[in-house]
PDB file as gemmi writes it, atoms N, CA and C in Angstrom:
CRYST1    1.000    1.000    1.000  90.00  90.00  90.00 P 1                      
ATOM      1  N   MET A   1      -9.065 -23.708  -3.030  1.00  0.00           N  
ATOM      2  CA  MET A   1      -9.190 -22.340  -2.602  1.00  0.00           C  
ATOM      3  C   MET A   1      -8.745 -22.228  -1.146  1.00  0.00           C  
ATOM      4  N   SER A   2      -8.118 -21.121  -0.818  1.00  0.00           N  
ATOM      5  CA  SER A   2      -7.604 -20.882   0.528  1.00  0.00           C  
ATOM      6  C   SER A   2      -8.734 -20.603   1.506  1.00  0.00           C  
ATOM      7  N   ASN A   3      -8.493 -20.933   2.767  1.00  0.00           N  
ATOM      8  CA  ASN A   3      -9.455 -20.623   3.815  1.00  0.00           C  
ATOM      9  C   ASN A   3      -9.232 -19.235   4.395  1.00  0.00           C  
ATOM     10  N   ALA A   4      -8.176 -18.562   3.968  1.00  0.00           N  
ATOM     11  CA  ALA A   4      -7.883 -17.225   4.492  1.00  0.00           C  
ATOM     12  C   ALA A   4      -8.953 -16.244   4.016  1.00  0.00           C  
ATOM     13  N   GLU A   5      -9.429 -15.419   4.940  1.00  0.00           N  
ATOM     14  CA  GLU A   5     -10.428 -14.416   4.585  1.00  0.00           C  
ATOM     15  C   GLU A   5      -9.799 -13.204   3.925  1.00  0.00           C  
ATOM     16  N   LYS A   6      -8.530 -12.952   4.251  1.00  0.00           N  
ATOM     17  CA  LYS A   6      -7.829 -11.824   3.655  1.00  0.00           C  
ATOM     18  C   LYS A   6      -6.334 -12.029   3.800  1.00  0.00           C  
ATOM     19  N   VAL A   7      -5.600 -11.263   3.034  1.00  0.00           N  
ATOM     20  CA  VAL A   7      -4.148 -11.262   3.100  1.00  0.00           C  
ATOM     21  C   VAL A   7      -3.715  -9.860   3.481  1.00  0.00           C  
ATOM     22  N   ILE A   8      -2.856  -9.761   4.468  1.00  0.00           N  
ATOM     23  CA  ILE A   8      -2.313  -8.466   4.875  1.00  0.00           C  
ATOM     24  C   ILE A   8      -0.891  -8.382   4.342  1.00  0.00           C  
ATOM     25  N   ALA A   9      -0.621  -7.369   3.541  1.00  0.00           N  
ATOM     26  CA  ALA A   9       0.712  -7.165   2.971  1.00  0.00           C  
ATOM     27  C   ALA A   9       1.364  -5.982   3.663  1.00  0.00           C  
ATOM     28  N   ARG A  10       2.653  -6.120   3.950  1.00  0.00           N  
ATOM     29  CA  ARG A  10       3.409  -5.039   4.588  1.00  0.00           C  
ATOM     30  C   ARG A  10       4.253  -4.337   3.528  1.00  0.00           C  
ATOM     31  N   PHE A  11       3.985  -3.076   3.343  1.00  0.00           N  
ATOM     32  CA  PHE A  11       4.724  -2.253   2.402  1.00  0.00           C  
ATOM     33  C   PHE A  11       5.249  -1.025   3.139  1.00  0.00           C  
ATOM     34  N   TYR A  12       6.167  -0.321   2.519  1.00  0.00           N  
ATOM     35  CA  TYR A  12       6.557   0.978   3.041  1.00  0.00           C  
ATOM     36  C   TYR A  12       6.399   1.997   1.932  1.00  0.00           C  
ATOM     37  N   VAL A  13       6.106   3.219   2.325  1.00  0.00           N  
ATOM     38  CA  VAL A  13       5.914   4.300   1.360  1.00  0.00           C  
ATOM     39  C   VAL A  13       7.306   4.760   0.938  1.00  0.00           C  
ATOM     40  N   SER A  14       7.684   4.403  -0.277  1.00  0.00           N  
ATOM     41  CA  SER A  14       9.022   4.658  -0.788  1.00  0.00           C  
ATOM     42  C   SER A  14       9.172   6.073  -1.341  1.00  0.00           C  
ATOM     43  N   THR A  15       8.213   6.510  -2.142  1.00  0.00           N  
ATOM     44  CA  THR A  15       8.281   7.861  -2.709  1.00  0.00           C  
ATOM     45  C   THR A  15       6.900   8.492  -2.758  1.00  0.00           C  
ATOM     46  N   VAL A  16       6.884   9.791  -2.583  1.00  0.00           N  
ATOM     47  CA  VAL A  16       5.693  10.616  -2.796  1.00  0.00           C  
ATOM     48  C   VAL A  16       6.187  11.806  -3.611  1.00  0.00           C  
ATOM     49  N   THR A  17       5.726  11.898  -4.848  1.00  0.00           N  
ATOM     50  CA  THR A  17       6.241  12.898  -5.779  1.00  0.00           C  
ATOM     51  C   THR A  17       5.110  13.749  -6.338  1.00  0.00           C  
ATOM     52  N   LYS A  18       5.291  15.056  -6.293  1.00  0.00           N  
ATOM     53  CA  LYS A  18       4.313  15.949  -6.922  1.00  0.00           C  
ATOM     54  C   LYS A  18       4.553  15.945  -8.423  1.00  0.00           C  
ATOM     55  N   GLN A  19       3.491  15.793  -9.180  1.00  0.00           N  
ATOM     56  CA  GLN A  19       3.579  15.763 -10.628  1.00  0.00           C  
ATOM     57  C   GLN A  19       3.493  17.179 -11.196  1.00  0.00           C  
ATOM     58  N   ALA A  20       4.434  17.529 -12.046  1.00  0.00           N  
ATOM     59  CA  ALA A  20       4.431  18.847 -12.684  1.00  0.00           C  
ATOM     60  C   ALA A  20       3.183  18.986 -13.554  1.00  0.00           C  
ATOM     61  N   ASN A  21       2.538  20.133 -13.454  1.00  0.00           N  
ATOM     62  CA  ASN A  21       1.363  20.465 -14.258  1.00  0.00           C  
ATOM     63  C   ASN A  21       0.162  19.563 -14.021  1.00  0.00           C  
ATOM     64  N   PHE A  22       0.164  18.795 -12.941  1.00  0.00           N  
ATOM     65  CA  PHE A  22      -0.968  17.942 -12.608  1.00  0.00           C  
ATOM     66  C   PHE A  22      -1.358  18.199 -11.158  1.00  0.00           C  
ATOM     67  N   ALA A  23      -2.566  17.897 -10.838  1.00  0.00           N  
ATOM     68  CA  ALA A  23      -3.038  18.059  -9.464  1.00  0.00           C  
ATOM     69  C   ALA A  23      -2.976  16.725  -8.730  1.00  0.00           C  
ATOM     70  N   ASN A  24      -1.890  15.979  -8.974  1.00  0.00           N  
ATOM     71  CA  ASN A  24      -1.745  14.646  -8.385  1.00  0.00           C  
ATOM     72  C   ASN A  24      -0.405  14.481  -7.701  1.00  0.00           C  
ATOM     73  N   LEU A  25      -0.395  13.564  -6.746  1.00  0.00           N  
ATOM     74  CA  LEU A  25       0.850  13.043  -6.190  1.00  0.00           C  
ATOM     75  C   LEU A  25       1.009  11.631  -6.727  1.00  0.00           C  
ATOM     76  N   SER A  26       2.221  11.268  -7.075  1.00  0.00           N  
ATOM     77  CA  SER A  26       2.534   9.901  -7.456  1.00  0.00           C  
ATOM     78  C   SER A  26       3.117   9.222  -6.215  1.00  0.00           C  
ATOM     79  N   VAL A  27       2.546   8.087  -5.847  1.00  0.00           N  
ATOM     80  CA  VAL A  27       2.944   7.376  -4.641  1.00  0.00           C  
ATOM     81  C   VAL A  27       3.461   5.992  -5.034  1.00  0.00           C  
ATOM     82  N   THR A  28       4.618   5.609  -4.500  1.00  0.00           N  
ATOM     83  CA  THR A  28       5.171   4.280  -4.741  1.00  0.00           C  
ATOM     84  C   THR A  28       5.362   3.573  -3.402  1.00  0.00           C  
ATOM     85  N   LEU A  29       4.853   2.352  -3.327  1.00  0.00           N  
ATOM     86  CA  LEU A  29       5.018   1.517  -2.141  1.00  0.00           C  
ATOM     87  C   LEU A  29       5.786   0.264  -2.536  1.00  0.00           C  
ATOM     88  N   LEU A  30       6.740  -0.130  -1.684  1.00  0.00           N  
ATOM     89  CA  LEU A  30       7.553  -1.322  -1.901  1.00  0.00           C  
ATOM     90  C   LEU A  30       7.403  -2.249  -0.701  1.00  0.00           C  
ATOM     91  N   PRO A  31       7.545  -3.564  -0.905  1.00  0.00           N  
ATOM     92  CA  PRO A  31       7.337  -4.497   0.201  1.00  0.00           C  
ATOM     93  C   PRO A  31       8.415  -4.384   1.278  1.00  0.00           C  
ATOM     94  N   VAL A  32       7.986  -4.597   2.502  1.00  0.00           N  
ATOM     95  CA  VAL A  32       8.914  -4.655   3.634  1.00  0.00           C  
ATOM     96  C   VAL A  32       9.586  -6.021   3.574  1.00  0.00           C  
ATOM     97  N   THR A  33      10.906  -6.033   3.481  1.00  0.00           N  
ATOM     98  CA  THR A  33      11.618  -7.311   3.408  1.00  0.00           C  
ATOM     99  C   THR A  33      12.611  -7.505   4.543  1.00  0.00           C  
ATOM    100  N   ARG A  34      12.852  -6.468   5.337  1.00  0.00           N  
ATOM    101  CA  ARG A  34      13.787  -6.643   6.454  1.00  0.00           C  
ATOM    102  C   ARG A  34      13.154  -7.579   7.479  1.00  0.00           C  
ATOM    103  N   LYS A  35      13.967  -8.354   8.103  1.00  0.00           N  
ATOM    104  CA  LYS A  35      13.465  -9.394   8.996  1.00  0.00           C  
ATOM    105  C   LYS A  35      13.481  -8.949  10.450  1.00  0.00           C  
ATOM    106  N   ALA A  36      12.998  -7.747  10.681  1.00  0.00           N  
ATOM    107  CA  ALA A  36      12.844  -7.275  12.053  1.00  0.00           C  
ATOM    108  C   ALA A  36      11.800  -8.146  12.740  1.00  0.00           C  
ATOM    109  N   GLU A  37      11.797  -8.113  14.042  1.00  0.00           N  
ATOM    110  CA  GLU A  37      10.943  -9.001  14.827  1.00  0.00           C  
ATOM    111  C   GLU A  37       9.482  -9.002  14.368  1.00  0.00           C  
ATOM    112  N   ASP A  38       8.911  -7.827  14.110  1.00  0.00           N  
ATOM    113  CA  ASP A  38       7.500  -7.764  13.735  1.00  0.00           C  
ATOM    114  C   ASP A  38       7.239  -8.134  12.280  1.00  0.00           C  
ATOM    115  N   ASN A  39       8.305  -8.332  11.478  1.00  0.00           N  
ATOM    116  CA  ASN A  39       8.143  -8.678  10.069  1.00  0.00           C  
ATOM    117  C   ASN A  39       8.590 -10.104   9.738  1.00  0.00           C  
ATOM    118  N   VAL A  40       8.987 -10.876  10.718  1.00  0.00           N  
ATOM    119  CA  VAL A  40       9.569 -12.197  10.462  1.00  0.00           C  
ATOM    120  C   VAL A  40       8.629 -13.072   9.631  1.00  0.00           C  
ATOM    121  N   ASP A  41       7.381 -13.210  10.055  1.00  0.00           N  
ATOM    122  CA  ASP A  41       6.453 -14.078   9.320  1.00  0.00           C  
ATOM    123  C   ASP A  41       6.218 -13.579   7.905  1.00  0.00           C  
ATOM    124  N   TRP A  42       6.075 -12.286   7.740  1.00  0.00           N  
ATOM    125  CA  TRP A  42       5.824 -11.714   6.414  1.00  0.00           C  
ATOM    126  C   TRP A  42       7.070 -11.829   5.538  1.00  0.00           C  
ATOM    127  N   ALA A  43       8.223 -11.431   6.026  1.00  0.00           N  
ATOM    128  CA  ALA A  43       9.434 -11.334   5.213  1.00  0.00           C  
ATOM    129  C   ALA A  43      10.032 -12.687   4.843  1.00  0.00           C  
ATOM    130  N   LYS A  44       9.727 -13.736   5.587  1.00  0.00           N  
ATOM    131  CA  LYS A  44      10.344 -15.035   5.284  1.00  0.00           C  
ATOM    132  C   LYS A  44       9.917 -15.582   3.928  1.00  0.00           C  
ATOM    133  N   TYR A  45       8.851 -15.061   3.367  1.00  0.00           N  
ATOM    134  CA  TYR A  45       8.393 -15.508   2.057  1.00  0.00           C  
ATOM    135  C   TYR A  45       8.973 -14.659   0.926  1.00  0.00           C  
ATOM    136  N   THR A  46       9.927 -13.798   1.251  1.00  0.00           N  
ATOM    137  CA  THR A  46      10.627 -12.944   0.289  1.00  0.00           C  
ATOM    138  C   THR A  46       9.657 -12.259  -0.665  1.00  0.00           C  
ATOM    139  N   PRO A  47       8.817 -11.401  -0.138  1.00  0.00           N  
ATOM    140  CA  PRO A  47       7.856 -10.728  -1.008  1.00  0.00           C  
ATOM    141  C   PRO A  47       8.556  -9.796  -1.986  1.00  0.00           C  
ATOM    142  N   SER A  48       7.961  -9.653  -3.130  1.00  0.00           N  
ATOM    143  CA  SER A  48       8.464  -8.687  -4.088  1.00  0.00           C  
ATOM    144  C   SER A  48       7.264  -8.040  -4.760  1.00  0.00           C  
ATOM    145  N   GLY A  49       7.488  -6.904  -5.350  1.00  0.00           N  
ATOM    146  CA  GLY A  49       6.401  -6.215  -6.018  1.00  0.00           C  
ATOM    147  C   GLY A  49       6.534  -4.725  -5.847  1.00  0.00           C  
ATOM    148  N   LYS A  50       5.563  -4.029  -6.378  1.00  0.00           N  
ATOM    149  CA  LYS A  50       5.584  -2.577  -6.344  1.00  0.00           C  
ATOM    150  C   LYS A  50       4.160  -2.090  -6.605  1.00  0.00           C  
ATOM    151  N   LEU A  51       3.732  -1.142  -5.824  1.00  0.00           N  
ATOM    152  CA  LEU A  51       2.425  -0.530  -6.038  1.00  0.00           C  
ATOM    153  C   LEU A  51       2.647   0.937  -6.348  1.00  0.00           C  
ATOM    154  N   GLU A  52       2.113   1.389  -7.463  1.00  0.00           N  
ATOM    155  CA  GLU A  52       2.184   2.798  -7.833  1.00  0.00           C  
ATOM    156  C   GLU A  52       0.771   3.304  -8.036  1.00  0.00           C  
ATOM    157  N   MET A  53       0.511   4.488  -7.536  1.00  0.00           N  
ATOM    158  CA  MET A  53      -0.798   5.093  -7.740  1.00  0.00           C  
ATOM    159  C   MET A  53      -0.685   6.601  -7.699  1.00  0.00           C  
ATOM    160  N   ASN A  54      -1.681   7.249  -8.257  1.00  0.00           N  
ATOM    161  CA  ASN A  54      -1.771   8.701  -8.209  1.00  0.00           C  
ATOM    162  C   ASN A  54      -2.961   9.079  -7.357  1.00  0.00           C  
ATOM    163  N   VAL A  55      -2.783  10.084  -6.526  1.00  0.00           N  
ATOM    164  CA  VAL A  55      -3.874  10.584  -5.699  1.00  0.00           C  
ATOM    165  C   VAL A  55      -3.952  12.095  -5.867  1.00  0.00           C  
ATOM    166  N   SER A  56      -5.135  12.614  -5.767  1.00  0.00           N  
ATOM    167  CA  SER A  56      -5.351  14.058  -5.896  1.00  0.00           C  
ATOM    168  C   SER A  56      -4.640  14.795  -4.759  1.00  0.00           C  
ATOM    169  N   THR A  57      -3.949  15.887  -5.096  1.00  0.00           N  
ATOM    170  CA  THR A  57      -3.179  16.616  -4.080  1.00  0.00           C  
ATOM    171  C   THR A  57      -4.059  17.242  -3.008  1.00  0.00           C  
ATOM    172  N   ASP A  58      -5.327  17.461  -3.302  1.00  0.00           N  
ATOM    173  CA  ASP A  58      -6.192  18.090  -2.300  1.00  0.00           C  
ATOM    174  C   ASP A  58      -7.021  17.069  -1.518  1.00  0.00           C  
ATOM    175  N   SER A  59      -6.638  15.808  -1.586  1.00  0.00           N  
ATOM    176  CA  SER A  59      -7.396  14.765  -0.892  1.00  0.00           C  
ATOM    177  C   SER A  59      -6.753  14.425   0.456  1.00  0.00           C  
ATOM    178  N   PRO A  60      -7.541  13.895   1.382  1.00  0.00           N  
ATOM    179  CA  PRO A  60      -6.973  13.406   2.641  1.00  0.00           C  
ATOM    180  C   PRO A  60      -5.929  12.311   2.396  1.00  0.00           C  
ATOM    181  N   ALA A  61      -6.100  11.519   1.339  1.00  0.00           N  
ATOM    182  CA  ALA A  61      -5.133  10.460   1.033  1.00  0.00           C  
ATOM    183  C   ALA A  61      -3.761  11.054   0.731  1.00  0.00           C  
ATOM    184  N   ALA A  62      -3.706  12.170   0.017  1.00  0.00           N  
ATOM    185  CA  ALA A  62      -2.416  12.797  -0.309  1.00  0.00           C  
ATOM    186  C   ALA A  62      -1.685  13.200   0.964  1.00  0.00           C  
ATOM    187  N   ARG A  63      -2.386  13.817   1.882  1.00  0.00           N  
ATOM    188  CA  ARG A  63      -1.761  14.225   3.142  1.00  0.00           C  
ATOM    189  C   ARG A  63      -1.321  13.005   3.942  1.00  0.00           C  
ATOM    190  N   TRP A  64      -2.130  11.945   3.929  1.00  0.00           N  
ATOM    191  CA  TRP A  64      -1.782  10.728   4.661  1.00  0.00           C  
ATOM    192  C   TRP A  64      -0.497  10.123   4.102  1.00  0.00           C  
ATOM    193  N   PHE A  65      -0.398   9.975   2.777  1.00  0.00           N  
ATOM    194  CA  PHE A  65       0.801   9.392   2.180  1.00  0.00           C  
ATOM    195  C   PHE A  65       2.028  10.267   2.408  1.00  0.00           C  
ATOM    196  N   GLU A  66       1.869  11.577   2.384  1.00  0.00           N  
ATOM    197  CA  GLU A  66       3.005  12.458   2.686  1.00  0.00           C  
ATOM    198  C   GLU A  66       3.496  12.223   4.116  1.00  0.00           C  
ATOM    199  N   ASP A  67       2.563  12.062   5.060  1.00  0.00           N  
ATOM    200  CA  ASP A  67       2.932  11.796   6.454  1.00  0.00           C  
ATOM    201  C   ASP A  67       3.571  10.417   6.633  1.00  0.00           C  
ATOM    202  N   MET A  68       3.225   9.466   5.771  1.00  0.00           N  
ATOM    203  CA  MET A  68       3.713   8.090   5.882  1.00  0.00           C  
ATOM    204  C   MET A  68       5.007   7.854   5.104  1.00  0.00           C  
ATOM    205  N   LEU A  69       5.540   8.843   4.426  1.00  0.00           N  
ATOM    206  CA  LEU A  69       6.759   8.672   3.626  1.00  0.00           C  
ATOM    207  C   LEU A  69       7.861   8.041   4.475  1.00  0.00           C  
ATOM    208  N   GLY A  70       8.396   6.907   4.002  1.00  0.00           N  
ATOM    209  CA  GLY A  70       9.456   6.196   4.709  1.00  0.00           C  
ATOM    210  C   GLY A  70       8.968   5.260   5.798  1.00  0.00           C  
ATOM    211  N   LYS A  71       7.661   5.211   6.032  1.00  0.00           N  
ATOM    212  CA  LYS A  71       7.113   4.375   7.103  1.00  0.00           C  
ATOM    213  C   LYS A  71       6.446   3.127   6.537  1.00  0.00           C  
ATOM    214  N   ASP A  72       6.340   2.115   7.378  1.00  0.00           N  
ATOM    215  CA  ASP A  72       5.655   0.881   7.004  1.00  0.00           C  
ATOM    216  C   ASP A  72       4.151   1.079   7.113  1.00  0.00           C  
ATOM    217  N   VAL A  73       3.436   0.464   6.178  1.00  0.00           N  
ATOM    218  CA  VAL A  73       1.982   0.488   6.188  1.00  0.00           C  
ATOM    219  C   VAL A  73       1.491  -0.916   5.852  1.00  0.00           C  
ATOM    220  N   ALA A  74       0.246  -1.189   6.125  1.00  0.00           N  
ATOM    221  CA  ALA A  74      -0.342  -2.489   5.808  1.00  0.00           C  
ATOM    222  C   ALA A  74      -1.417  -2.303   4.751  1.00  0.00           C  
ATOM    223  N   MET A  75      -1.490  -3.267   3.848  1.00  0.00           N  
ATOM    224  CA  MET A  75      -2.556  -3.303   2.850  1.00  0.00           C  
ATOM    225  C   MET A  75      -3.317  -4.598   3.038  1.00  0.00           C  
ATOM    226  N   SER A  76      -4.613  -4.495   2.988  1.00  0.00           N  
ATOM    227  CA  SER A  76      -5.469  -5.654   3.158  1.00  0.00           C  
ATOM    228  C   SER A  76      -6.097  -6.012   1.813  1.00  0.00           C  
ATOM    229  N   PHE A  77      -5.958  -7.281   1.417  1.00  0.00           N  
ATOM    230  CA  PHE A  77      -6.582  -7.788   0.205  1.00  0.00           C  
ATOM    231  C   PHE A  77      -7.712  -8.713   0.628  1.00  0.00           C  
ATOM    232  N   GLU A  78      -8.935  -8.330   0.248  1.00  0.00           N  
ATOM    233  CA  GLU A  78     -10.108  -9.093   0.621  1.00  0.00           C  
ATOM    234  C   GLU A  78     -11.014  -9.252  -0.584  1.00  0.00           C  
ATOM    235  N   ALA A  79     -11.739 -10.345  -0.628  1.00  0.00           N  
ATOM    236  CA  ALA A  79     -12.724 -10.537  -1.685  1.00  0.00           C  
ATOM    237  C   ALA A  79     -13.873  -9.530  -1.484  1.00  0.00           C  
ATOM    238  N   ILE A  80     -14.407  -9.064  -2.574  1.00  0.00           N  
ATOM    239  CA  ILE A  80     -15.541  -8.147  -2.522  1.00  0.00           C  
ATOM    240  C   ILE A  80     -16.812  -8.943  -2.723  1.00  0.00           C  
ATOM    241  N   ASP A  81     -17.778  -8.696  -1.875  1.00  0.00           N  
ATOM    242  CA  ASP A  81     -19.079  -9.338  -2.003  1.00  0.00           C  
ATOM    243  C   ASP A  81     -19.814  -8.645  -3.143  1.00  0.00           C  
ATOM    244  N   GLU A  82     -19.860  -9.295  -4.298  1.00  0.00           N  
ATOM    245  CA  GLU A  82     -20.450  -8.706  -5.496  1.00  0.00           C  
ATOM    246  C   GLU A  82     -21.933  -8.379  -5.324  1.00  0.00           C  
ATOM    247  N   SER A  83     -22.609  -9.082  -4.441  1.00  0.00           N  
ATOM    248  CA  SER A  83     -24.037  -8.840  -4.264  1.00  0.00           C  
ATOM    249  C   SER A  83     -24.320  -7.518  -3.562  1.00  0.00           C  
ATOM    250  N   THR A  84     -23.331  -6.973  -2.863  1.00  0.00           N  
ATOM    251  CA  THR A  84     -23.550  -5.706  -2.149  1.00  0.00           C  
ATOM    252  C   THR A  84     -22.775  -4.547  -2.775  1.00  0.00           C  
ATOM    253  N   THR A  85     -22.066  -4.802  -3.870  1.00  0.00           N  
ATOM    254  CA  THR A  85     -21.262  -3.779  -4.516  1.00  0.00           C  
ATOM    255  C   THR A  85     -22.145  -2.919  -5.410  1.00  0.00           C  
ATOM    256  N   GLN A  86     -21.976  -1.618  -5.287  1.00  0.00           N  
ATOM    257  CA  GLN A  86     -22.726  -0.699  -6.138  1.00  0.00           C  
ATOM    258  C   GLN A  86     -22.018  -0.553  -7.479  1.00  0.00           C  
ATOM    259  N   SER A  87     -22.759  -0.317  -8.518  1.00  0.00           N  
ATOM    260  CA  SER A  87     -22.181  -0.111  -9.859  1.00  0.00           C  
ATOM    261  C   SER A  87     -21.665   1.292  -9.990  1.00  0.00           C  
TER     262      SER A  87                                                      
END                                                                             
């Protein structure tokens, strides 16, 4: 098992699309692979993948993703302490 407490992934907001007849935005994030100075350590491992999710159009998350369209963002992957998680 790794000693890392979390993994930080660098993605960019590729698309934000309003869904017809739904109260959702569809958001797609793709990994940052350009080897700019601040991405060298991350990009050297040639990340690949895609994250797609839907968020309610009236949520703060929808406005945030609309503002982040085309920009780099970070995602943190951390283990959840099951003893403190609510059902």
